[in-house]
C-alpha positions, 0 to 999 in steps of 0.5 A: 885487225889491230894486230894486222895493222901493227904488222904492216907498220913493222914490216914497212919499218924493216924495209926502210931500215934495210934500204937505209932510209931509217938509221935504227932497226929498234922497234918502239912500243907503239900503239894502234888505236881507233881514232875518235872521228871517222875522218881520221880513219879506222886505225891510227899508229903513233909509230913515227912520234915514238920513233923520233928519238931513235931515228933522230928525225922529224916524226912527219918525215918518219911517217912518210918513209913508213907509208912509202914502204908499205906494200899494197894491200886489198884490205886498206883503201888509203893511208894518210899522214896527219898532224904531228906524224900520225899514220891513219889507215882507212880500211876497205869495207871488205876488210870488215866482212870476215868479222861477221863470219868469225862471230857466227863461227865462234858463237858463245866464245866470240870475244873470249881471250887468252890474256889470263894464260890460266893464271889462278885468281880468287875473287872474294866478294859480298862476305857480309856478316850473317847478322842480317839480310843483304841490303842494297849496298851488298847488291852492288858489291855482288853484281860487281864481284860476280861480273869481274869473275865472269869477265876474268874467266872469259879472258882466260883466267882460272877463276874461283869465286868465294864468300868469306863467312864472318861467323866468329867474334863479337858480331856473332855474340851480339847477334845471339844477345839480340835474339835472346833479349827479343826471345825474353820479351816474347816470354813476357819479360820487360827488357831494356834493349841496348843500342849496340844490339841488332834491331829490325823485325828480322831479329824478332822473327828469329826469336820466335823461330827459336821459341817455336823450335826449343819451346818455352822451357828454353826461357829458363836457360842460363844466358851463357848457354842460351846466347851461344845457342841463339847466335848459332841458330840465328847465324845459320838461318840468316846465312840460308837467307843470304844464300837464297837471295844471292841465288835469286840474284844470279850469284853462285860461289865456288866456295863458302869459307868459314872464319870460325874454321880458321880458329878450329883448324888452328890456322889463326894461332899458327899464323900468329906464332909463325910471324912472332918467330920471324919478329913480325909480331911483337908484344907490347903492353900485354897485347900482340902487334903486327909490324904493318908499319914496316910494309907501308901502313901508317901504324902497327896493328893489334892482332891479340888484345891484352885481354887475350881476344884476337882482333878481326885482323888476326883472322884476316892474316890467317885467311889471306895466308891460306888463300895463297897456300891454296895456289892462287896467283892473285887475290881480289877482294871486293869491299865497301868503300868504308873499308878503305883504311883496311887495305894497307894492313892486309897488303902488309900481311900479304907481303910479309907472307912472301907474296908481292903486293901486286898479287893482292888487289882490292875493289872498293865499291861506292854507296848506292842512293836508292830513288823512286821517281827521282826522290830518295827512298827513306831508310832508318838505320836507327830502327834497323830497317833498310831496303834489302837486296831481296826487296830490290830483286822482287820489285824490279827483277834480277836483270834490271837490278844487276844492269843498273848496279853495273851502269857506272864505275864502282869508283863512283856513287850510284843513283838507282831509281826503282821506277826507271828500272821497271820501265818498258822503254828505251829510257831503261838501259836493260830494256834498251839492250835486251830489246835488241836481242828480242827484236832480232829473234823476231826478225829471224823468225819472220825470215824463217817463215818466209823461207829465207833461212832454215834455222834462226841460228844458222852459222854461215854468213851469206853475200856479206859483200853486199853490206856497204852502207855506213850504218852496216860497216859501223855496226861491224866495227863495233862488233869487232871491238868486243874482244878488246873491250873484254880485255880492257874490262879484265885488265882494269877490273871494271865491269861497267866497260862492258855495260858501256859497250853494250849500250853503244852496240844497242844504239848502233843497231837501233839506228841501223834498224830504223833506217834499213830493212833487214828483210827486203825484196833482194834475197841476197841482200836479205841474207847478208843483213840476216847474217849481220843482225844474227851476229849482233844478237850473239854479241849482245848475248855474250856481253849480257852473260858476262854481267849476269843478265839474261838475253830474252827471246821475247819482250 
C-alpha cells in the first residue's frame, strides 16, 4: 500500500510540473509513513517539506498543488493537508480487504521479502568454549543469533548459521588439567585445586567418566600424556552436551567449525606469513604484532607471543579471512557484551584482508538477570555453579525461553522471571501470543462442525466487503504491516521487532474477539470473519516461526 501511495504522489507531482505549477521535476527522497494517530489518516507523505528547497515554495503550497493534481481513486476516501505540509491519506475500507486474500494465498510466504537479493550472509553465534555447559547468557545469544538468521533468510538473504568451536589453546589445556586433577582425587590423592582451573560438579563427572573408560591404570600415566587425553575426551563430551542442549532449544547450525582445524590446515601460519609479507605484521621484542592501529584500533595487537605461542587473535584473523574466502558477502558475529573491546581488532583484520568494514558486523548481547517470582536467582561463580540453558529449557520449555530472551532489544539487559515464563495467562507474553493461534484453531473447528467451512485451512476469502467495523479494519492494517516489520527487523538485525509486532497483533485480536462474535447468525458475515481470523492465525504462525517458537493448535 505504501508503494501505491508513493506512486500516486509522484504521478501528481509530474502532472503539476507539466502544467507549470511546480518549477522542478526532480524527485526528492520522500517517506510514506503510517501516522501514530488515526485522526491523521492511514498514511502520510512528507513530499512537500523535502521538496521546498527544490521548488522554492512554501511546503503547504506544494502540498495543496500535489493534492489538486491527484486523480480520483476508489481506494482513497479523502486526502488532507496538515501541519507544515504533510499530505495525509485516509483509505477506504475496501482498500484493506485484499490484504486478507493475499495472506490466505501466500500462506507461509506472507511477509517474506526480496530485500536481501540473495546476498550470502554468515551468522556465527554462541561459539562457547567446550569447557562447560551452556549457561543462561549463552541462551540469549543463541535465541538472538538463530532468529537473526531466520529473519534474514525470510527477507531474501542466503544465510548460513555457524558455531565456531574454540577447541584449541590455553582454555582446553586448563580443562584437561582440571579433569586430570579431579581424576587423581578420585584415585585417593590429596590435590590442591588451583583457582584458575574449572570448577563445578560437571568436572568431577567428567573425571569419573574418564576413569570408567580408561580404568585405574590411567592414574599412573605421565601428566604430559594424561592431560591432553583428558582435555580431548572432556571437550568432546562437553561439545556433545552443547549440541544436545542447542537442539532441544530449537537451534541447528549449518556448520560447526573447529579452531584447531585452522592450525592443522596451516591457515593460521599462512595468514601470519601473508600479512607479514605485506608489512601489516611486524616483529618487536621477540613478539609479532598486527598493525591494527592503522585501521582504527586504539593500539597494535600481539598475534604471536615472544614464547612462540599464538594468541586468540591470530586464529581469529585466519578464521575471518577464511569466512570471506568461502564466498560470504557479509559476516555477522554474535558476542557477549563483555567482548566489546575486541570488535576493532577483528574489524581491522577484515579491512586488511581487502574487505569493507561494512561487510563485518557484531551483535553485542547484554546480560540476563535471572529472577524467580521477582527475586534474583543466586549463582556462585566461585564454586563454578550456574544456571544452565538446559535448566531453563527443562523448567519453562523451549518456546517460553526463546520468547522471553527476545522480548527486549539485545542492547539492553534482560530480567528473565522463571515463574512468569511458566504462567498460563495473559501476563506471560508467549502464552498471550500462542493462545491467539490456538483460540483461532478452535473457532475454525467449530465453524467446520457447523458446516460453515469444509476445511479449517480454506484459502479463499469470502464476503470481505462485510468487514467494516473499526476493530476489523485495524486488525487488517496490522496484518498488512507484517512485511514492513520483517524488513525492519532484517535491516536493524533486531529480532525483538518481531516480538513487539506479535504482541501488538495479539492485543488487537483479543480486543476484536472480546467485542465481536466470529460465528454469527449471518452466514456471509461469518464467512468474512472466518477469513479474517484465519489470516491472523497464519501471520501469528509466520512471526513465531521467525523467532523459533511453535504455534500450538491447542493450549
